[in-house]
N, C-alpha and C positions, 0 to 999 in steps of 0.2 A: 468452483473452477478450477483447473492443473495448471501452475506456469513451471514454463523449463528455460532451464539455461541453456544457450549456446554450445555448447559440451552434451549435455544432455541431448538437444536435440541432434544432434550429430549421431549419437549412439542409437537412437529412434528408428534413424532413419536408418541406418546397419542393417540391423535390426529386419526394419520391412526391406527390405532388399537379399539380403543375405538367408530368412529362415521363412520369407514369406514371400519371395520371384516375385516379388512387385519391383520392378526397375524405380534404377533413376530416371528415365527418361518418361518413365508412365509418372513420376510423382512429380515430375518438373512441369510436363504437360496440362495436368489435373491444378496444379499450383497455380500456372497462367489464366486458364481458365476461370479459374472461382475468381481472380481480381476482374474482368471481364464479369461474370456474373454478379460481381458486387458493383462496379459501375451499370449495371442494368437493374438491380434494386435501387438505386442512389438516383438513377437521371431518365427509368425508364426508357423509351425508344434512345437507341444512338448511334441510327442513324440521320440526323441532323446535326452531329457532334465532331470535333474534329479534334486528332490527338499528335498528341508528340511522344513517343517513347523515347528515353533515354538512359542505355545499356551500359554497365561494365565489363571487364573482362572478364568477372568471376560466374558463380554460375547463379546469381541475382539478375544479373543481365542476360542470361539462357531463360529466364523467368518471362522477361521484358518481349523476348522474341517471340515467344509462346503469345505473351499479352498482345503483341503487334498485330500476330497471324491470324489470331481469335478475332480481332476487331476488323479484319479486312473483311467478314463474313457479312459485315454491319454498314462497312462507307468505306471507300476510298480513300478517304481525309486521316489517315494514315503514315506517319515517317518517324523512321528509327533515327535517331543518331547516338553512333557508336564512340564510345572512350576508349575502345583500344581491342584488338582482336580477341576471338573470345578464344578462353584457354583452354577447356575443358571440351573432350568429345562431345558430352551433351549438349555444351551451350552450341557450339560449333555446326552439331547437326539442328537446332530449331534456327539457329541462323541461316543456315541454305534451307530449309523449308521456309521461312518467312520471305527470303528470297525468290524462291521459285514461285514462291503464290503471289507474285507478281509487286512484292513489297518495295521501298526506296531505303536506302541508307546513306546518311551523312557520315563520313566521319570526322570528328570534330577536331583533327587535325589537321581538315583541307576547309573546314569550312571557319573556326574559329570563334570569338563570344561576343562579337557582334552579330552576324548571323543567328546566332544560337540566341542568342536574346530576342531578335526581328520573330525566328521561331518560335519559341515560347507567347510573344504576345500575342501569336497570329492562330493561335488554337486555343480550342475551351477548356482540354484537359490534358496535364501534364502527366507521364505516369514515369516517378521514379525508383527504376531500377539500376543504381550505379553501385551501391554497397550493400552487403547484408550483413548476417549474423556474424560471419568471419573479421570483421572491421576490428581490430583490437589495440589500434595506436594512430596519436595524430595526424591528420591529413598534410601534407606538405607539398605533395605535386601541387602548383600553382593551377595549372587547368581545372583540376577537380575542384580547388575550392572559391575560381570565377565560377565554376557553371551551377554547384550550387549556389551561391550570390544570385547568378542571373533567376535561378526556378524563383529560390524566395522572393525576389522583386516583380518577375514581370509573370507569373501562371496566375491564371487564375483560380484554376482549380487543380492540387494536386493528390495523385496517390501516391502512397507507397509502398514498395513490394517488399512483405512482410516485415522489414523497419525502416523508420525513414534514414536517408540514408547517411553517414553520420555519426550516430546514435550507436553509444556501447552497449548489445544487447542485453547483456547481464548487470550494469547498474545504472543504464540509461542518462550516462553523463554523454558530453557531449565532447568527440573527439576534436576541439578546436570550432569544425563547420561542420552544421549537420541542416538537412530538409525540414522544412517549416511544411509538415502534410496537412492535410485539409482528411485526410481519408487514410489508413494503413490497414490494408489484407495480410493480415499474419498467416502462416499454415501449421495446421496440426493443434498447436498451442500456442496460447501467447509466452511474450517474453517478459522478464522483468524489467527491459525495458518501455514496456507500455504503460507502466504503473508506474513508473519511480522518476519524479522528476530529476532535469527536466525533460526527460525522454518521454514522458507522461502525456506535456502539454503539445511537444510535434509531433507526434503519432497522430493526433486532431480522432475523428472517429473512428473506432478501432473495430472489425472486423473479423474473427476468425472462423478460418473455412476447411472442411474439410476434405484431406487431398489424397485420403487411401490408405491412412492408416491403419492397419487392424486394429481392430477394440480392444484384443490380447494383448496388446501394448500396456494396458492400464496395469495386467496382472505380475508382468515383467519387470515394472523397474521401479526403485521404490521414491518413487514422485514426492518431494516433502516440503512443496509449494503451492499454495494457493490463494487464491483469491477469495475476499468473506463476498458474500450472494447470498439471501434469502435463505437457499437451499442449506447452508451448512455453518449455521447461528442457530439459538434452543431458547428458546424462548420460556421462562419458567412454569411451572404446572402449578396451578390454582383452583384445588377442586374446592366445590360449592362447602363441602362438610370443613372447612379449616377452620381455625381460631390462629389470632396474631400470633402464638406458639409457634405457629407453622410454617411461618414465613421469618423467619430471624431474626436476628439481633445485632443492630452493627454499633460498633463504636466510635466514633469520630475521635481523634487524640491529636488539637493541633491550637492551633491561633495564637496568637501576642497582642500586644498595644500595640505593635505596628500595624497586624494584619487581622483585623477583625473579624471578616468578611470571610476569610477563605474556608475554614472548617466550618462555617453557616449553609455554606454555598455547596456541599461538602455533603452535610445532614440533610440539607431538602433535598437533593437531587434521591439519595436513598430513600425518603420517604415517599418523594413521586413515583419511583422504581418499584414498590412494594414491600420492601423489607417493612415487617412486624413492631417491631421496635427500635427506632434509633434513640442512641443516647449521645451526648456530645460533654465533651471532659475538656476546656478549652475556659480560657477568663473570663471573669464575670462579665465584660462588656460583649465577648463574642455569645456567651448567653444570652443575655438582656436582648442582642440582634437576633439570635436564633427564637429566643419567645414570643416576639413580637411579629415574627413572621408566621408561628405555626405551633403554637402553644402544646399541640401532642407532642412537638420534640421534648426529649427528657435531658434536662439540666444538670452537667457534675462539676459545677464552677470551682476553678482555683483563685490561688492570688491570682498580683501578675505577676509573680518569683515562681517557677515552675518548679513544684516539686518530685522526685524520681519515687519516693518513697508512699507518697500518696496513689501516685499513680499507677505501679506497680503493683500495692493493695486493691485497689481496684479491680484492674486486671485478674486479680489471684480470685478474686470472689465471682467470676464471669464463668456462665459454662462454657466449657468446650467448644460449643458453637458455635458463641458469639464469633463478629466478624471484626478484627481491629483495623483500623483505615488511622495512621500513623502518620503526619507532617505538613498537611492542608495548613501557609500560613504558620508554622510554625516559629519561625527566624533561627537565628544560630546565637540568639545570646541562651546562657546557663549552659554550654553547652555538654558539659558533664553533667549535667541529669541529664540530658537528652540525651547521650550514651549507654547512659543507665537504663533509662527508659528503652531504648532500644535491643539493646544485651536482654533485657526479661524476657520482653516482647517477641524476638529470633527465639529465644529458646520455649518459652509457653508452647502450651498446647494447638492453641488455634491457629484459624488460616489468619494471615498477616498481609494488608495492603500500604507498601511505603512509597510514599509521594514525597512530593515538593522538596522542603529542607533535610526531610528525614533521609533522601535521597543524599543530598549535600553530606550532611552529618557520617551518613556510611560511605561515602567515597572517601572521606578525611580519617576513618578509621578503620584500618587494615583489620585488628582479631576481631569485627563487627562481619566483615568479610568473610573471615572462616569460620566465626560460627554460622552462619549462610548454609556451609556443603557440611556442616558437623550436628546438625540438627535433628530431631526426631526426624526416623522415615516413616515418606505419607502426608507429613505438614509440608503444606501449599504458602509461600509465598508469594507474593507478584510484586513487581517493582516498576512503576509507569513515569519513568523519566522521559524529558522531551532532549533535543538533540544537545545541549547543551549540561545538560545533568549525567546524561551519559556518558558523553566526554570526559569526565570527573571519574567517574565508576569507572572506567577499563582504561582510562592515562590516555588516551590518543585524542590529536588532536578532534575539533569539530567536522574538520572537511572531510575527514578518513572515515569518521561513521556515521555522516548525514547518512539515512538511508541506507545503509550498511545493515544486508541482511545476514551477509554470513557472519558478521560482529556480533549481530542482536542472538544468534542459534549459539555462537563460540560461548560467548559466555552465559546465558541462561544453562547450557548445558553444564562450564566450569562450576559454576554456585547450585545448580539444584533448581532453579526460579524461572517463574513465568515473568517473560521479560515484554513491556509494551512500549515503546517506542514513538512518541507518539511525535507525528509530521504530517504535509500536507498528504503523504503517503501515511501510513503509519504499520509501522511492522510489529508483529505479534513473534514468540517461539518460546515453548515448553524445552529447550535444547532439541527437539529432535525434530518436530515440522516447523515450520515457516508461512504467515498467513499476513496477506496484503490486504491492508482496508483504504476504501478510495470513496467511500460516505464523507460529507462532509462539505466544508466551502468557507470562504473567508468569514463569515459570522464565526465563526469557532475561534478565529486569529482573534484572542484579545485575553486580557489579564482575569482569570476565575477559573477557564475551562479546563483545563485540569484538575481543577478542585469538581467540576459537575462529574469529570470522568469517573474520577477514584469513587464518586459518589454511587454514581450507576454500577460501576464494577462492585465494590462492596453488598448492593443489593441485591446484583446475580450471585453470587456467591450464598446469600442470608437465607438465600428462594433456594439454596441444593442445588444447583449449577455446577458440574465438575470445574474445577478454576480454570484451563485452558476452556471452557466453552465459556464460563461467565467473562471470560477478557474476551474472546469473538463477541460476544453478541452484545456485550459493555460498549464497546468498539462502535461498531457498526448501527446500534441506533443510537448512540451518541452525534454519530455522523448525520444521520439521518435527521433530528431533531434539530440541527444546524442550518439543513439544505429546507426546513419547512419556515425559515425565515421572508416574511412577507417581503421585504428589501435584503436581498444579500447584506450583510453588516451593517446595517442600518439596525442596527439590536445593542440592547444590554446585554451583557452574558447572563445573568441573571431570569431573561425573560426565554431563555434555549430551556430552563428548568422547565415548565409552563408545558412547551410540545412535548418533552419526554411521557406525559402519558398516550396522546394522540397519537403518535409512535405506535408505540403496542398496539394501540387498534387498529392502526389502517394494515397490518401486517400478519401473516400467520406464519409460524415457525414450529419447525421441529414437536 
């Protein structure tokens, strides 16, 4: 599913109007009617429902007047509260049409907050048509602040037109105050705010309505943002004639006396997701733990003190097809040795996944990041930071980079890597395209979840998925495994691993 930001949507609408002769008036008409259709699907017959439509002065308000007029076809219990005079010609026209159809309009400046609150409390459904995608600054008008507060306090069911008013369309951030919608009907394409928190939570149930934008537009614009769905992830191919060598080898390099279990979680996840062979290079305690859970894992235990010479020699002995996963449970002791390992791995011909403390060491060592840019062409390196780790990598505060898809894309392009920014909405980019993943829930909000994801990712790579496809599939599947927990959040991280094979058995992809 394609996602467009506010600027892209304006371009799309302009091309639709200028090159395909579909007027702004037609687009607004279809947008408003689509909201009513969505309400039909949600509630069935609308004849016994009452409505209050709150219209701003922009085109979002114009959509609202169309909604109100179309609702009059089903019930007389429709009222409009206008926050101001319509500004555009097309909004004025739809205001006039609504009035000519017998519609009633109250000016907020005349009725005030108390009367509005009574009206909101007295209807079944409130339609939020106050602000659209053009809002990009904090709301400082007390009237709007009061109205949004009243909607959130008194509305039984709120449907927002395009986006919840007060949410930044491109970032999902609240511009100080925002409507909490039960349902949002957006037009043409979803916007980033529908999937990025807190906008994602404020959106409620999302409906995407077709309003007459020509399908040819798909090929006229370089869309680079998509939502991950079952339609755009790839399931590894496993022919019946295969053998263990067909499904590759994953090498997990990690663990410490403090974090014994982290590399074990990664190794077990890789094993459960189809890798032909999984080897663990870790302290003896981690190896013992791994063997206790699955004796088919191959362990190359090291002493408590990590030796770069030992690890690098081991990497040198591997086939170039082996996938290196570096960092789970690594810790930050013996940092010089770990820098040497990363230096060697980045320059080795193997595909490398860097996670956890591997990322922290990378962020502290500028020359390692330079090595990323200068490595062998065609070699894939995938980084799997959470917001704190990504903040350290790009040296910006967490607040600036959390769910910031532009920063993820820019960083990935600059260093020639694939980045998976793990969060409630996970963002993936190879420097060209951007993917949003919304699978998962709080069952994954636990220590060790990142270790499992890196293991799933490594298994997808070992089974010959293209690196960006492996990143997409691993993230999507891992989220689904979290959703399969019997009681959300009431689980150990380890239990998620058991769900991974079940996820692959439940859906068909690529």
